[in-house]
ZALUMVO-634830 format. One line per 2 residues: number of its first residue (from 0); their letters; for each residue z, x, y of N, C-alpha, C. Coordinates in steps of 0.2 Angstrom, whole numbers. Each point is the difference from the previous one (the first is absolute). Layout:
# ZALUMVO-634830
NUM	A	Z,X,Y,Z,X,Y,Z,X,Y  ...;
# end
This chain:
# ZALUMVO-634830
0	XX	230,-63,-79,0,1,7,-7,4,2  -4,-3,4,-6,3,2,1,7,4;
2	XX	-3,5,-2,0,6,3,-5,1,5  1,0,6,-5,0,6,0,6,3;
4	XX	4,5,-2,0,6,4,-6,5,-2  -1,5,4,-5,5,-1,1,4,-7;
6	XX	-5,2,-3,1,3,-7,1,8,1  -2,3,6,0,7,1,6,1,5;
8	XX	3,6,0,5,2,5,-3,2,6  3,0,6,-3,2,6,-3,7,0;
10	XX	4,5,-3,-3,7,0,-7,0,-3  -1,-4,-6,-7,0,-3,-5,-3,5;
12	XX	2,-5,4,-5,-4,5,-1,5,5  4,4,2,-1,5,6,-5,6,-3;
14	XX	2,2,-6,-5,5,-4,-7,-3,-1  0,-6,-1,-7,-4,-1,-4,1,7;
16	XX	4,-2,5,-4,0,7,-2,7,1  4,5,-1,-2,7,1,-6,2,-4;
18	XX	0,-2,-6,-5,1,-5,-7,-3,2  0,-6,2,-6,-3,3,-2,3,6;
20	XX	4,2,4,-2,4,7,-3,7,-2  3,3,-5,-2,6,-2,-7,0,-3;
22	XX	-2,-5,-4,-6,-1,-3,-5,-1,6  1,-4,4,-4,-2,6,-2,6,4;
24	XX	6,4,1,-1,6,4,-5,5,-3  1,1,-7,-4,4,-4,-7,-1,1;
26	XX	-2,-7,-1,-7,-2,1,-3,1,7  5,-2,5,-3,1,7,-1,7,2;
28	XX	3,5,-3,-1,7,1,-7,2,-3  -2,-4,-5,-6,2,-3,-6,-5,2;
30	XX	1,-4,5,-5,-4,2,-2,-5,-5  4,-3,-4,-2,-5,-5,2,-7,3;
32	XX	-4,-4,0,1,-7,3,3,-5,-4  6,-3,3,3,-5,-4,-3,-6,1;
34	XX	-1,-4,-6,-4,-6,0,4,-5,-3  1,-6,3,4,-6,-2,-5,-5,-3;
36	XX	0,-1,-7,-4,-4,-3,3,-6,-2  -3,-6,-2,3,-6,-3,4,2,-6;
38	XX	6,-4,-1,3,0,-6,-2,-6,-5  -3,-5,3,-3,-5,-3,-8,0,-1;
40	XX	-3,0,-6,-7,1,0,-3,-5,-5  -6,-1,0,-4,-5,-4,-1,3,-7;
42	XX	1,6,-1,-1,3,-7,7,4,-2  1,0,-6,5,4,-3,-2,6,-3;
44	XX	4,3,-5,-3,6,-3,-1,-2,-8  -5,3,-3,-2,-1,-7,5,4,-5;
46	XX	3,5,3,4,5,-4,4,-4,-5  0,2,-6,4,-4,-5,8,1,1;
48	XX	1,6,3,7,2,1,3,-3,6  -4,-4,4,3,-2,6,-2,-8,1;
50	XX	5,-4,2,0,-7,1,1,-1,7  -4,-3,3,1,-2,7,4,-7,1;
52	XX	4,0,5,3,-6,2,-5,-5,3  -1,-6,-3,-5,-5,2,3,-5,5;
54	XX	-4,-1,6,2,-5,5,-4,-6,-1  3,-6,-2,-4,-6,-1,-4,-2,6;
56	XX	-6,-3,-2,-4,-2,5,-7,-1,-3  -5,-2,4,-7,-1,-2,-4,4,5;
58	XX	-3,5,-2,2,4,-6,7,4,0  3,2,-5,6,3,0,-1,7,4;
60	XX	6,3,2,0,6,3,4,5,-4  0,6,1,3,5,-4,4,5,4;
62	XX	7,0,0,3,6,3,-2,6,-3  -2,5,5,-3,6,-3,5,5,-3;
64	XX	-2,3,-5,4,5,-3,-1,7,3  -5,0,4,-3,7,3,-4,-2,6;
66	XX	-1,4,5,-5,-1,5,-6,3,-2  -1,2,-6,-6,4,-2,-7,-3,2;
68	XX	-1,-7,-2,-6,-3,1,-2,0,7  5,-2,4,-1,-1,8,-2,7,3;
70	XX	4,5,-2,-1,7,3,-7,2,-2  -2,-1,-6,-7,2,-2,-5,-3,4;
72	XX	1,-7,1,-5,-3,4,0,2,7  5,2,2,0,4,7,-3,6,0;
74	XX	1,4,-5,-3,7,-1,-8,0,0  -2,-6,-3,-7,0,-1,-4,-1,7;
76	XX	4,-2,5,-2,-1,7,2,6,5  6,1,-1,3,6,4,3,5,-4;
78	XX	-4,5,-2,2,5,-5,5,6,3  6,-2,1,5,4,3,6,0,-4;
80	XX	5,5,1,6,0,-4,4,-6,3  3,-4,-5,4,-6,2,6,0,-5;
82	XX	5,-4,2,6,-1,-4,3,-7,1  3,-3,-5,4,-6,1,7,2,-2;
84	XX	5,-3,3,7,0,-1,3,-7,1  1,-3,-6,3,-7,1,1,-3,-7;
86	XX	0,-6,0,2,-4,-6,-5,-1,-5  2,0,-6,-5,-2,-6,4,-4,-5;
88	XX	-3,-3,-4,3,-5,-5,-3,0,-7  5,-1,-5,-2,0,-7,4,-6,-3;
90	XX	-3,-4,-4,4,-5,-4,3,3,-6  6,-3,-1,4,3,-6,3,7,0;
92	XX	0,2,6,3,7,1,7,0,2  4,1,-5,7,0,2,4,5,-5;
94	XX	4,4,3,4,5,-4,2,6,4  2,5,-3,3,6,4,-4,3,5;
96	XX	-7,0,-2,-5,3,4,-5,-5,3  1,-7,-1,-5,-5,2,3,-5,4;
98	XX	-3,-3,5,1,-6,4,-6,-3,1  -1,-7,0,-6,-3,1,-3,2,7;
100	XX	4,1,5,-3,2,6,3,7,1  -5,4,2,2,7,1,-4,4,6;
102	XX	2,5,2,-3,4,5,-5,5,-3  -6,0,3,-5,5,-3,-3,4,6;
104	XX	-1,6,-2,-4,4,5,-7,2,-4  -6,-2,3,-6,2,-3,-5,3,5;
106	XX	-3,5,-2,-5,3,5,-6,3,-3  -5,1,4,-7,2,-3,-2,5,5;
108	XX	-4,5,-3,-3,6,3,-7,1,-2  -5,-3,5,-7,1,-1,-1,8,-1;
110	XX	-5,1,-4,-3,7,-2,5,5,-3  6,-3,-3,5,3,-4,-1,-2,-7;
112	XX	2,5,-5,1,-2,-7,7,-1,-1  2,-1,-7,7,-1,-2,4,7,1;
114	XX	-3,5,-1,4,7,1,2,1,7  -5,-2,5,2,1,7,6,-5,2;
116	XX	-1,-6,-3,5,-5,2,7,2,-3  0,3,-6,6,2,-3,4,5,5;
118	XX	-4,4,3,3,5,5,4,-4,5  -4,-5,3,3,-4,5,7,-4,-2;
120	XX	-1,-2,-6,6,-4,-3,6,5,0  -1,6,-3,5,5,0,3,2,7;
122	XX	-5,0,5,2,2,7,5,-6,2  -2,-6,-1,4,-6,3,7,1,-4;
124	XX	0,0,-6,7,0,-4,4,6,3  -3,6,1,4,5,3,2,-1,7;
126	XX	-4,-3,4,2,-2,6,6,-5,1  0,-4,-5,5,-6,-1,6,2,-4;
128	XX	0,7,-2,6,2,-3,1,-1,-8  -6,-2,-3,0,-2,-7,-2,6,-4;
130	XX	-3,5,3,-3,6,-4,3,6,4  1,5,-4,2,7,3,-6,4,2;
132	XX	2,6,2,-6,5,2,-4,2,-5  2,1,-6,-4,2,-6,-5,-5,-2;
134	XX	-6,2,-1,-6,-4,-2,2,-5,-6  -2,-6,0,2,-5,-5,-4,1,-6;
136	XX	3,-1,-6,-4,1,-6,-6,-5,0  -6,2,-3,-6,-4,-1,-2,0,-7;
138	XX	1,-5,-4,-1,0,-7,-6,-4,-2  -3,2,-5,-5,-4,-3,2,-5,-5;
140	XX	-2,-6,1,2,-6,-4,-1,2,-8  -6,2,-2,-1,2,-7,5,5,-2;
142	XX	1,5,3,5,5,-2,7,-3,-1  2,-4,5,7,-3,-1,0,-4,-6;
144	XX	-5,-4,-1,0,-5,-6,0,4,-6  -4,5,-1,-1,4,-6,7,4,-1;
146	XX	3,2,5,7,4,-1,5,-5,-2  0,-6,2,5,-5,-2,-1,-3,-7;
148	XX	-7,-1,-1,-1,-5,-6,-5,4,-5  -3,6,1,-4,3,-4,-7,-4,-1;
150	XX	-1,-4,5,-7,-4,0,-4,2,6  -6,0,-1,-5,0,6,-1,-7,3;
152	XX	2,-1,6,-1,-7,2,-7,-2,1  -4,5,1,-7,-1,2,-4,-2,-7;
154	XX	2,3,-5,-4,0,-6,3,-3,-6  7,-2,0,3,-2,-6,-3,-7,-1;
156	XX	0,-2,-7,-2,-7,-2,4,-5,3  -3,-6,1,4,-6,2,6,-1,-5;
158	XX	-2,0,-6,6,-2,-5,5,5,0  -1,6,1,5,5,1,5,-1,6;
160	XX	-3,-2,5,4,-1,6,4,-7,-1  -3,-5,-3,4,-6,-2,6,1,-4;
162	XX	-1,5,-5,5,1,-5,6,4,4  -2,4,4,5,4,4,3,-5,5;
164	XX	-3,-4,3,3,-5,5,5,-5,-4  -2,-2,-5,4,-4,-4,7,3,-2;
166	XX	-1,7,-2,6,4,-2,4,1,7  -3,1,5,4,2,6,3,-7,3;
168	XX	-3,-5,-1,3,-7,2,5,-3,-5  0,4,-6,5,-3,-6,-2,-7,-2;
170	XX	-7,-1,0,-2,-6,-2,-5,0,-6  -1,-5,-4,-5,0,-6,-7,2,2;
172	XX	-3,4,-4,-7,3,2,-4,-6,1  1,-6,-4,-5,-6,1,0,-2,7;
174	XX	6,0,3,1,-2,7,-5,4,5  -2,6,-2,-4,4,5,-8,1,-3;
176	XX	-1,-4,-5,-7,1,-4,-6,-1,5  1,-5,5,-6,-2,4,1,3,7;
178	XX	6,4,2,1,2,6,-6,4,3  -2,0,6,-5,4,3,3,7,1;
180	XX	-5,5,0,2,7,0,4,1,6  -2,-3,6,3,2,6,8,-2,0;
182	XX	1,-6,-3,7,-2,0,4,4,-5  -3,3,-5,4,4,-5,2,7,4;
184	XX	-5,2,4,1,6,3,5,0,6  0,-6,3,5,-1,5,7,0,-2;
186	XX	1,-4,-6,7,0,-3,2,7,-2  -5,3,-4,2,7,-2,2,5,5;
188	XX	-4,-1,6,2,5,5,6,-2,3  2,-6,1,6,-2,3,6,2,-4;
190	XX	0,-1,-7,5,1,-4,1,7,-3  -6,4,0,1,6,-4,-2,6,5;
192	XX	-4,-1,5,-2,5,5,4,1,6  1,-6,3,4,0,7,7,3,-1;
194	XX	4,-1,-6,6,3,0,0,7,-1  -5,3,-1,-1,7,-1,-2,4,7;
196	XX	-2,-4,5,-2,3,6,5,4,3  -1,5,4,5,4,4,3,-5,5;
198	XX	6,2,3,3,-3,5,-4,2,7  1,-4,5,-3,1,6,-7,-3,0;
200	XX	-4,2,5,-7,-3,1,-5,3,-5  -3,-4,-4,-5,2,-5,-6,-4,1;
202	XX	-6,3,0,-7,-3,-1,-2,0,-7  -3,-5,-2,-4,-1,-6,-7,-2,1;
204	XX	-5,3,-2,-7,-2,2,-4,0,-6  -6,-2,1,-6,-1,-5,2,-4,-6;
206	XX	1,-7,1,2,-5,-4,-6,-1,-5  1,-3,-6,-5,-3,-4,-5,-4,3;
208	XX	-6,0,-2,-5,-4,4,2,-8,-1  3,-2,-5,1,-7,-1,6,-2,5;
210	XX	3,4,3,5,-1,5,-2,1,7  -7,0,1,-3,2,7,2,-5,5;
212	XX	1,-7,-1,1,-5,5,-6,1,5  2,2,6,-5,0,6,-2,7,1;
214	XX	2,5,-4,-2,7,1,-7,2,-4  -3,5,3,-6,2,-3,1,4,-7;
216	XX	-5,0,-4,1,4,-6,-5,5,0  2,6,-2,-4,6,0,1,3,-7;
218	XX	-4,5,-2,0,3,-6,2,8,0  5,2,-4,2,7,0,-5,4,-3;
220	XX	1,7,1,-5,4,-3,-1,-1,-7  5,-2,-4,-1,-2,-7,-3,-7,-1;
222	XX	-2,-3,5,-3,-7,-1,4,-5,-1  7,0,2,5,-5,-1,0,-4,6;
224	XX	-1,-7,0,1,-4,6,7,0,2  1,1,7,7,-1,2,0,-4,7;
226	XX	5,-3,1,1,-4,7,3,5,5  -4,0,6,3,4,5,5,-4,4;
228	XX	6,0,-4,6,-4,2,6,4,0  5,-1,4,6,4,-1,6,-5,2;
230	XX	6,2,-3,6,-3,1,5,5,2  4,-2,4,6,4,3,6,-3,-2;
232	XX	4,5,-3,7,-2,-3,5,4,4  6,-3,2,6,3,3,6,-1,-4;
234	XX	2,5,-3,6,0,-5,-2,-5,-6  -6,0,-2,-3,-4,-6,-1,-7,2;
236	XX	1,-2,6,-2,-7,2,-7,0,3  -4,-4,-2,-7,-1,3,1,-2,7;
238	XX	-4,4,4,1,-1,8,-7,-2,3  -5,3,-3,-7,-1,4,-5,0,-5;
240	XX	-6,-3,1,-6,0,-4,-6,1,5  -4,5,-2,-6,1,4,-6,1,-3;
242	XX	-6,-1,3,-6,0,-3,-5,4,5  -5,4,-4,-6,1,4,-4,-6,-2;
244	XX	-1,-4,6,-2,-7,-1,-7,-1,-3  -1,-5,-4,-6,-2,-2,-4,-4,5;
246	XX	-6,2,1,-4,-3,6,-6,-4,-3  -1,0,-6,-6,-3,-4,2,-8,-1;
248	XX	-4,-4,4,2,-7,-1,-2,-3,-6  -5,2,-4,-2,-3,-6,5,2,-5;
250	XX	3,7,0,5,2,-5,6,-4,1  2,-1,7,6,-3,1,0,-8,-2;
252	XX	-6,-3,0,-1,-7,-2,1,0,-8  -3,5,-3,1,1,-8,8,1,-1;
254	XX	3,4,3,7,1,-1,4,-7,1  -1,-3,6,3,-7,1,-1,-5,-6;
256	XX	-6,0,-2,-2,-4,-6,4,2,-6  1,6,-2,4,3,-5,7,-2,0;
258	XX	2,0,7,7,-2,1,1,-7,-2  -5,-4,2,1,-7,-1,0,-2,-7;
260	XX	-4,3,-4,-1,-1,-7,7,2,-4  3,6,3,6,2,-3,6,-5,2;
262	XX	0,-2,6,5,-5,2,-1,-7,-4  -6,-2,-2,-1,-6,-4,3,1,-7;
264	XX	-2,6,-2,3,2,-7,7,0,-1  3,2,6,8,0,0,3,-7,2;
266	XX	-4,-5,1,2,-6,2,3,0,7  -3,4,5,2,0,7,-5,-3,4;
268	XX	2,-3,6,-5,-3,4,-5,5,2  -7,-2,0,-5,4,2,-2,0,7;
270	XX	1,5,4,-1,0,7,-8,1,2  -3,-3,4,-7,1,2,0,7,4;
272	XX	-5,3,-1,-2,7,4,0,-2,7  2,5,4,0,-1,7,-7,2,2;
274	XX	-4,-5,2,-7,1,1,-1,3,7  5,-1,5,-1,4,6,1,7,-1;
276	XX	5,2,-4,0,7,-2,-6,3,-3  -3,-3,-5,-6,2,-3,-6,0,5;
278	XX	0,-4,5,-5,0,5,1,6,4  6,2,2,1,6,4,-2,6,-4;
280	XX	2,0,-6,-2,6,-4,-8,1,0  -3,-6,-1,-8,0,0,-2,2,7;
282	XX	3,-1,5,-2,1,7,1,8,1  5,3,-4,1,7,1,7,2,2;
284	XX	4,0,-5,7,3,1,-1,8,0  3,3,5,-1,7,0,4,4,-5;
286	XX	-3,6,-2,4,4,-5,7,1,3  5,-2,-4,7,0,3,5,1,-6;
288	XX	6,1,2,6,0,-5,5,-4,3  4,-4,-4,5,-4,3,6,0,-5;
290	XX	6,-1,3,6,0,-4,5,-5,3  4,-3,-5,5,-5,2,7,3,-2;
292	XX	5,-1,4,7,3,-1,5,-5,1  5,-1,-5,5,-5,1,6,3,4;
294	XX	0,-3,6,5,2,5,7,-1,-2  1,-6,-3,7,-1,-3,3,5,-5;
296	XX	-5,1,-5,2,5,-5,1,7,3  -4,2,5,1,6,4,7,0,3;
298	XX	2,-5,3,7,0,4,5,0,-6  -1,-4,-5,5,1,-6,2,7,-2;
300	XX	-6,4,0,1,7,-2,4,4,5  -2,-1,6,3,4,6,7,-2,0;
302	XX	2,-6,-1,7,-2,0,4,1,-6  -3,1,-6,3,0,-6,2,-7,-2;
304	XX	-3,-5,2,1,-7,-2,-2,-2,-7  4,-4,-3,-1,-2,-7,-4,-6,-1;
306	XX	-1,-4,5,-3,-6,-1,-4,-2,7  -6,-3,-1,-4,-1,6,4,-5,5;
308	XX	4,-4,-2,4,-4,5,4,4,4  2,6,-1,4,4,4,-4,3,6;
310	XX	-6,-1,0,-4,2,6,-4,-5,3  1,-6,-2,-4,-6,3,6,-4,4;
312	XX	-2,-2,6,4,-4,4,2,-7,-4  -5,-3,-3,1,-6,-4,-4,0,-6;
314	XX	3,2,-6,-4,0,-6,0,-7,-3  -5,0,-4,-1,-7,-3,4,0,-7;
316	X	4,-5,0,4,-1,-7,6,5,-1;
# end
């Protein structure tokens, strides 16, 4: 029998409506402009961890996994605080915390860095009832990693990380002998570090340079390159990902090319770089910080829901 009914109960849908209204009220009070960008674009993302849903055509289109490229093009012309609250898409995303179509909140603050943006993320979560009055812990990625694994994620040898990743995944070492450093770090963090994080809202910042994505890289006083990137966890569930944004078009092109080479090595489709984003960076993206937050996951935590389908009117599958 075909199950045609909604996947979420009515109380979850009411709570969702209130949550969306609360988010919009928070940003309206701070004079942050809501921007409605296309969900279908000419370019996808190059990130090896993300696969776009492709819409057939000549040329093909890509359902966007984030409004980031559009919002940055906007900021290059109108450098003011903006946010997007709407749908995003990822192929192959199904599970307790994943649905191919999901609701994303993403916003940008010109003339801010990642530290200032963390303050605002904390204020938003407190306003929405996800964080208490006490300051939320802010942890250093390297310290968390060393405490959990006894390794420095910034300086450990690639082979050492591969051995640790193979052991954590309970797989033969040969399976990991060619894995890139960033993938090893990602697996180790998710399996060994995240379970040790405190309950509640926790910020983790200063990621290894190889995981910079679209964040700028700076050097610590000891000369170690780190990505000015942060992630937010709520009850050990990843909730948000933020950057002090890279504004250098040439460096961004190099990173896109490196992503393409890695995708090819892993047998994944290689996505062309978004030339319009690169042109916007070359024209002058203002110094800014940005963050993306998963609204469905936030609602799950607020309601104590065990599966994402419990907070979606109609979940996929």
